[in-house]
C-alpha positions as CSV (number, residue, x, y, z in Angstrom):
1,X,-59.9,-277.9,87.3
2,X,-57.9,-275.7,84.9
3,X,-54.2,-275.3,85.5
4,X,-52.7,-272.1,84.0
5,X,-49.0,-271.6,83.6
6,X,-48.0,-268.5,85.5
7,X,-46.0,-266.0,83.4
8,X,-44.0,-263.4,85.3
9,X,-43.0,-259.9,84.1
10,X,-39.4,-259.4,82.9
11,X,-38.6,-257.6,86.2
12,X,-39.9,-260.6,88.2
13,X,-39.0,-264.3,88.9
14,X,-41.3,-267.2,89.5
15,X,-41.2,-269.0,92.8
16,X,-43.8,-271.4,94.2
17,X,-46.4,-270.3,91.7
18,X,-46.1,-266.6,92.4
19,X,-44.1,-263.7,90.9
20,X,-41.5,-261.9,93.0
21,X,-39.5,-258.7,92.1
22,X,-35.9,-259.5,91.0
23,X,-32.9,-258.3,93.0
24,X,-30.7,-255.7,91.2
25,X,-27.3,-256.6,89.6
26,X,-24.6,-256.9,92.3
27,X,-27.2,-258.5,94.6
28,X,-28.8,-261.9,95.4
29,X,-32.1,-263.0,96.9
30,X,-32.0,-263.3,100.7
31,X,-35.7,-264.2,101.1
32,X,-38.4,-264.6,98.5
33,X,-41.4,-262.2,98.5
34,X,-44.7,-263.2,100.2
35,X,-48.2,-261.7,100.1
36,X,-47.0,-259.2,102.8
37,X,-43.4,-258.3,101.9
38,X,-41.2,-257.7,98.8
39,X,-38.2,-259.8,97.9
40,X,-35.3,-259.2,100.4
41,X,-31.9,-258.8,98.7
42,X,-28.3,-259.0,99.9
43,X,-25.2,-257.5,98.2
44,X,-22.9,-260.1,96.7
45,X,-20.0,-260.9,99.0
46,X,-16.4,-260.1,98.0
47,X,-15.1,-262.6,95.5
48,X,-18.6,-263.1,94.0
49,X,-20.7,-261.1,91.4
50,X,-24.1,-261.0,89.7
51,X,-24.1,-259.2,86.3
52,X,-27.9,-258.9,85.8
53,X,-31.0,-258.6,88.0
54,X,-31.7,-262.0,89.5
55,X,-34.0,-264.3,91.4
56,X,-31.0,-266.5,92.4
57,X,-30.0,-267.1,96.0
58,X,-26.3,-267.2,95.3
59,X,-23.9,-264.9,93.5
60,X,-21.4,-266.3,90.9
61,X,-17.8,-266.9,92.0
62,X,-15.3,-264.5,90.4
63,X,-13.0,-266.1,87.9
64,X,-9.3,-266.3,88.8
65,X,-6.5,-265.5,86.4
66,X,-4.1,-267.7,88.3
67,X,-1.1,-265.6,87.7
68,X,2.1,-266.5,89.5
69,X,5.3,-268.4,89.3
70,X,5.5,-271.6,87.3
71,X,6.5,-274.6,89.4
72,X,7.3,-278.1,88.1
73,X,4.0,-279.3,89.8
74,X,1.6,-276.6,88.6
75,X,2.4,-274.6,85.5
76,X,0.9,-271.1,85.5
77,X,-2.0,-270.4,83.2
78,X,-0.3,-267.8,81.0
79,X,-2.9,-265.3,82.2
80,X,-2.9,-262.1,84.2
81,X,-5.5,-259.8,85.7
82,X,-6.8,-257.1,83.4
83,X,-9.9,-255.9,85.3
84,X,-10.7,-256.9,88.9
85,X,-14.0,-258.6,89.7
86,X,-16.7,-256.2,91.1
87,X,-20.1,-257.1,92.6
88,X,-21.7,-256.7,89.2
89,X,-19.1,-257.9,86.8
90,X,-16.7,-260.9,86.6
91,X,-12.9,-260.7,86.4
92,X,-11.3,-260.0,83.0
93,X,-8.1,-261.8,82.3
94,X,-5.5,-261.3,79.5
95,X,-2.5,-263.2,78.2
96,X,0.8,-262.6,79.9
97,X,3.7,-261.0,77.9
98,X,5.1,-263.7,75.6
99,X,1.8,-265.6,75.4
100,X,-1.3,-265.3,73.3
101,X,-5.0,-266.0,74.1
102,X,-6.4,-269.2,72.7
103,X,-9.9,-268.9,74.2
104,X,-11.8,-265.6,74.5
105,X,-15.3,-265.5,76.1
106,X,-17.1,-262.2,76.5
107,X,-13.9,-260.2,76.2
108,X,-12.0,-262.2,78.8
109,X,-9.1,-264.6,78.0
110,X,-9.8,-268.0,79.5
111,X,-6.7,-269.9,78.2
112,X,-3.3,-268.8,76.8
113,X,-0.3,-270.5,75.2
114,X,3.4,-269.4,75.0
115,X,4.3,-267.8,71.7
116,X,5.9,-270.3,69.2
117,X,9.7,-270.0,68.5
118,X,11.0,-270.0,65.0
119,X,13.6,-272.6,64.1
120,X,17.1,-271.9,62.6
121,X,16.5,-271.2,58.8
122,X,13.3,-269.4,59.6
123,X,12.6,-265.7,60.4
124,X,9.8,-264.1,62.4
125,X,7.4,-262.9,59.7
126,X,4.8,-261.8,62.2
127,X,5.5,-261.1,65.8
128,X,3.2,-262.7,68.3
129,X,0.6,-260.4,70.1
130,X,-1.7,-261.0,73.1
131,X,-4.3,-262.4,70.6
132,X,-2.1,-264.2,68.0
133,X,0.8,-266.6,67.8
134,X,4.2,-265.8,66.2
135,X,4.3,-266.6,62.5
136,X,7.5,-268.0,61.0
137,X,8.6,-268.1,57.3
138,X,11.5,-270.0,55.6
139,X,14.6,-268.0,54.6
140,X,15.2,-267.8,50.9
141,X,18.2,-269.5,49.3
142,X,21.4,-267.6,50.1
143,X,20.1,-266.2,53.4
144,X,20.0,-267.4,57.0
145,X,18.5,-266.7,60.4
146,X,18.9,-268.3,63.8
147,X,15.2,-268.1,64.3
148,X,15.2,-264.9,66.3
149,X,15.5,-262.5,63.4
150,X,12.7,-260.6,61.7
151,X,14.6,-260.7,58.4
152,X,17.0,-263.3,57.0
153,X,20.6,-262.1,56.5
154,X,22.6,-262.8,53.3
155,X,25.4,-265.3,53.6
156,X,28.8,-263.6,53.3
157,X,30.9,-264.7,50.3
């Protein structure tokens, strides 16, 4: 007896040694195809998505940006919603004002940190953005800054 490995077309998925048509993006498989009927598909429910045609029976859960107030029990993530999840694409998050993204995956920010503060005797040489932290530099001799200035000021004589 010769066993051949079944290879399905790119528009199909393999199930129980047969090839079934994929469900389109934004949908999931309700029932697999048989000799007598095609694959039956269902739209992804609210809060779930499927970016590509699929043979899966479950849609992916939408990512949450977890914006909100910081409490002493659960600190907020430093993220806010940029683009809401749809049936065919996941949520896109971005850093909150005063934060920068530390982990970007497929255009969405997954983790953010608060911008660093400069210390007295340092000035802000590069203001923080949504993608980069604040950069600080030391004031030169004869100048000062409280850490919140973008240029050091000369000492008065």
